[in-house]
N, C-alpha and C positions, 0 to 999 in steps of 0.2 A: 505493499499500500504507499502510496506516495505522500510525504511529508505531510501537506495540506490536506488530502485525505483524511487522515491520521487526526489532524488536529481539530476538524468539521465533524467526525465522528465523536471524539471527544466532548467537544461541546455540547450536540445533541444529547449524550449521555448524563452530562451535567444539566443541563436545561430540562430534560424528563424527569430527573429526579426531585423527591420529596423537597421544597425547603428546611432546612433544619436549622438554620441562624435566627438567632434574633434581630428584631428591626435596628435601623442603626441610630445612635444619639439624635440626630437631626428629624428623622421621622420621630421619635419619641417625644421630641419637642410639642408636638402637637397636642400633647393628654395634658388636658387641664386646659388647654386654651381654643383651639378651634374643634378640638375635640374631649368629650370626657373623659375621666380616668380611664374609664374602663371602655375606650375607644367608640364609641357612637357619637354621631355627628350632633353638636349641641345646639343648631343652626332648628329651626322649624322648616316645613319644607314651603316652596314657593308660593303654594296656594294658602299657607297658611293652619290646614287640616291636621297638620301634625305638628305640636308645639316644640319652641325650642326647651332645652333641656334647664332646668332651674335648681336640681338637686333632689327631685324627688318627694314624694310624701314624708315625712318624718314627724306628724302634728297629727296627734290624736284627734278624731271629731266627740262631738259633744255625745254621752250615752257610753263611752266605752269602757270598759271593767278590765283593768290589768289582769292576767292571769284567769282570766276568765272561759279562756279557749273560743273564746267568741270576739270578731273582728267586727264591729260597726262598720258599714257602706258609708264613705263621706262623701258619696254620689249618688243617694239615694233618692234624692229630688228631682233629678234630671231625669227628662223624657228623650227617646229616642231623637235623632238629629233627622232618620229616614231611615225606611226598611228596603231590603233586597228581598225580592222573590221569585218566582218562575217569569214573571212577566216584565220584569227590568232588570232581569241578570245579565243580560248582554250588555248593558252600558258600565258594568262593574267589572266584565269579564277578564282584563287583566290583571284586578286587585283580590282574585279569587282561587283558589289551588282545585286541582282535579276531584278532591274530596267531595267542596264546598258545593261546587258545578253540580255533578253528578246530584246532589240531595235534592237540591232547587229543580233542577231538569226531571227528577223523577219523582218528588214528591210535592203536588202542587199546594199542601196545607204548610210546607216547611219554609220559614224565612229568616234570614238575620237582621234585627235591629241594629242601626250602628249609632253608636253615641258618640259624644265629644271625646275626643284623646286626651288622655292624662299619662304624661310619663311620670310616673307614680316609682319606679325603681329606683331605693337609695341605700347606700352600703355606709357601715361603718369606716369611720376616717382608718383604721389599720389596714382593712381589708384593700381601700385605694390605693395608701403608700406601697401595699406590697404588690397589687398590682401594676402599678408604675414602673416599681422597679424589675416587675416581670419582664415587662416590654424589650428591655435590652438584655436581658440574662436568660428567657427562658426559651429554651429550645428542643423540639421533639427528640427523638432517638429509633434505632433500629427499622427506619423507612418510614418514621411516621406512628408506628402502633406503641410508642413508650412516650413519657415524656421526662423532662429533667426533674429530678428531687430538690434542684436547689430553690425552683420557683415554687415552694408552697406556702401557703399563707393568703394567696390572691387569684384572682383568673387568671391564668396563667398565658392568655395571647391577646391582649388588647387592642392590638393593630394585625390581625389573621390574617395569614400571605396566602396560607393554604387548605383546603377542605377538612384536611386532617386536625390543624390548629383548630378550627371552630368545633369541629367536633368535639376536641378535649375540652373549650368553652364550654360545652353543652354538660358535658359527662361531668366535669369537675366546675358548674355551678356553683353560686355561694346558698348555702343550704345551714348557716348560721357557724357559730363556732362550740355549739354543745348540742349533746343529743335531743332530736324532734323526736317525741313519742305520742303516737296517737292511741287511743285509751279503745277506740272502736271504728274500724274504718270498715266499709262492705263494698263488695265485689256484686255487680247485678249485671245480668246476661238476659236480653231480650229477642228471643228467639222468632223465627219465622212467622208464627201465629201472632206475634204481637203479647206475648207472656212473658214478665219478670222472672226471673229466678235467681234466689240469690244465692251465688257460687262459693262466697266466703264470706266471713265477718272475722276479721283480725286485727288485736292489737301489734301495731310495730314499735321498733325502736330503731331510727336511722342516725347512726355516727358519722358524722362529716369529717374525718380522720385530716384531711387535706388542710384544713384550716384551724387546726387545733394547733398551731405553733407555740402556746403558752403550756402547752403539757407534757411534760418532761418521758412520761413513761409511753407516750404514744409510738409505734413503728412510725417511719418517716416513710417506708414502702408501700403504706396503703393508703388507695385513694381514697375508699369511704365502704363501708359495711352497713348492714341491716337484717333484723330479725323478726320474722313474723308469728305471732301465737293464735292458731285458729281457735276463734270460741263456738263458729257455726259453721256451716250446719253438724248437728249431732254426732252424725258418722265421722265428721272428721274433726272434730272438737278434740283440742289437748295435741296435735298433732304444730310443730314447730320447723321452722326452716330458716335457714340465713347463709347470707354471698357476704362474700368481703374479696373486693377488686383491688389492684394494685397497679401503680403509676408503670410498672414496668410488667406486661402481662405474658413476655416470650421468658425472662428471669422467674416469674413467680405468677403462674395462670389463676384465674378467678380458681378461689377456694368456697365451694359450694358445700351444704348441708341439710339432711332432712332429719327430723324424729316423728316417729309414727306409735301410737300410745299402745296399736295393737301388737304390735311387735317387740315394743320396749327397746330400741337402740336406736342409734344413730349410726346413719351412713352417709359416706362421702356421694355428691350427686353431680359428677362433672355432668350429667346431660342438661343440667340448669346451663345453657349458653346457645347462643346462635338461633339458628331456626327452631329450636325445641318449644312445642305451646307453652306458655305458663295455665297447667291446671286450677290454680285459684283464681284464673280469670276466664274460666270458660275455656280454655284454647283459642280466643279471640286474641290473645296477645303473643308474640313472640319471645324469649328470654333478653334478645337484644333489642327489643324496642320496650322494654322498662325504663319507665323514664323519659321516654321518646328514644333514647338510644343508651345502650351499656355494653359491659364488655370488650370482648378484644375487636380493633379497628381492622382486620386483614383480610376479609373476603371479600371487599368491595373496595373501586376506585373512588376516591372523593375530591369533587373538584367544586371549589366556591367560585362559583359564577356573578359573584358578584352581591348588588344589595336592589331592593325593589320595595313598592307601598301595596301593603296589602291589609286585609281585612283580619283580626286573629283576635281570639278571646283574651279580654284585657280588665284587668279589674272588677274580675268573678264574684264581688263580694255576696251577690244575689244568689249564684249557684251554691257558695258554698256554705251560707250560712240562713238564707230564707227561702230554700226550695228543700228542705230535707229529708219530706219525705217521696216514697215512692209515687203517690197520685199527684202530686206536681211536680216531679223531676223527670217524669219517665211518659212517654207516649208509645203508642204499639211499632212504630217504624222510624222513630229518632227521640231524642233526650228533647224535651218541652223546648221549643226557642224562644219561650217568655221568661223564661230563665236566667238566659244566657246574654249576656253583653259582647258586643264587637266593636272595635277600637281601630281605627285606621291607624298603624306603625309600620318605621320600616324596619325590613328583615334582613338578613343575611341569608342568601339561595346557596343550598348547597347540592350539588346533584350526585348520586352515590349509583355506580355501574359496577355490577359484579363481575369480579376478575376473570378472566380464563380458566379453566380450570377447577375453580372453585364451586362446591356446592351449595346452594340456598334455596328458598321456597322465593326470593325474588329475585328478579334481573335487574330492579333498576329500584332506587327510592330518592325521592323531593325531599330533602326537610328545609323550612322557612321559619327562622329563630332569628325571634327578638333584637333590635342590634343594642337594646341596653342589658343583656345578658340575662333577662330576668328567667329564663328557662321556658317561658313563652314561646307558642307557635303552633305550624301546622306540618302535617306530613303524610306524603302520599308513597303507598308500596306499589309496584308493580308486578303480576307475575310473569314466567316464563315465554308468555306469549304477546308481552306487553300491554296487557290490561289492568284497568285498575282492581287492584285487590283488597286494600286495606287505607283506610284513612285513621289519620289520629287528630284530635283537637285538644291542644293542651293551654289549660288558661290559670290567670296567676293571679293573686291577689298579693298589696304589700302589706306585712305584717309593720305598721308603721311604727309600734313602739320597740321593735326590735333592728329596724333598718333591716327588714330581711325581705327580699322578693321571694317568694314561694308560689311555685308553680304546683297546684294543688289538685284539682278536679280533671281527669281524663277521659274523653269520651272516643271510645274505638269503633268505627264502623267493616264490618266485613263484608262487602260487596259479594263475594264469593257466595258467602253461607246465607246472605240477606238477613245479617242478625246484627246488632250491636251492643257494647256495653260501656257502662257505667260503673267507672272506677277511683277507687278512695272517695265515696259518697262517706265524708264522716260525719257521725253523728256530733247535735252541737254541744261543746265543751270538750270535743273530742282532742284537741291538741294543747299538748305542754312542751315548754322548751326547758330542759333539765338545768338548774343551775351549776351544777358539775357532769360532766361524762363517767360512763362508768370505767373503773380501772381498767389498763389491757387484761388482768389476769379473772376479769368474770365475764371478757368478750370471748370466751373460747366457747364451743359449742356444749360440753359436758356442764359446766355451771350455767349456762343459759336453762337446758333443758331441766336440770335440777332444780334453780331457783324457780321456773316456770312449772313444773310439775306439780312444786309444792306449796302451792297457791290454792 
């Protein structure tokens, strides 16, 4: 090969590889000026329909009672600006996902009530400082499927350059610095006949280890971990499952386990990954769709396709705290539109394509993730024939007293089965932010099962 040809070939290899380096110091100067500390555009959009960012929502509205597990809706008196339905959806088609358009076209009674947009996401000062630091110091490793341990304590990539960096932002989105416990959350599956079935009622403890920078007994290789105790239905009551994910899943793969009361033993559960269906959610969600995305990112190529404006579920206080019953929240073919709030926001667009030679239920996935990195957004998945298979609507509320954007209620539509799921349906007063996370020794499977079965 001639020298010139060799140099061209080498350049192509470099250009085709995932970007591993952090952004330059000059680029990072945008953070806190034209960009927020977490990388979103500070300015409003040209039409003024997306406001400028002014620090998020950090003041509690009247009537809020701290530590009640109930967050009062600061926008309860607002009325919808307009409604999108089957008759006018083409007017807004460029701001809708394929899943939204499918529901609007298929069900004339379905609609989206669009409200005034509020950029409520707010973060503690220490998280913002760590995020700014990460801009020039954090990088992905091992072809993008691992992330550098040095950037703990903040969002890893405030100025993402690749799809993998943005996916890591979603996986490691801020979930507080102490354990979030849920005393009772329910998973409902609504079948083809429109009948809701309770597939699980669980108490859950989520431990955001990535952000626990001041806890000396924490394993710095852990990204996050969660365990759930099943309370209903009766035939599954007493079961416990746990997942621990690591920031280098090549070196340390996901550690998953389960406990079945009938067998009275704990077993490893390596199948809790990739496209294995989640039993507690009626098989309507895959393990790598939990929290929109989770697990090792090695089966798809992730392309960051830029930003666009879309209607996403946002400030979902009504859905979370005012539509708590099955009768209010669920309708035969879709979640009750009257319970949900849609706002116009800028989103990152990530296009994921199945790698050649890899196996998965999907051939393609599109993610639309809030630019303020609150974990709110939309998701569409397509089968091997390119047909729309599944869509997820992931809403958020700002826990204004905690400076914590919390992506809560998830609605999953399975267009292949003609069913949908309504997940993380939390009973009123069901959320608690622990004052102190549990010590390392109390988070192993044996101690969790011993403690929970003794209750």
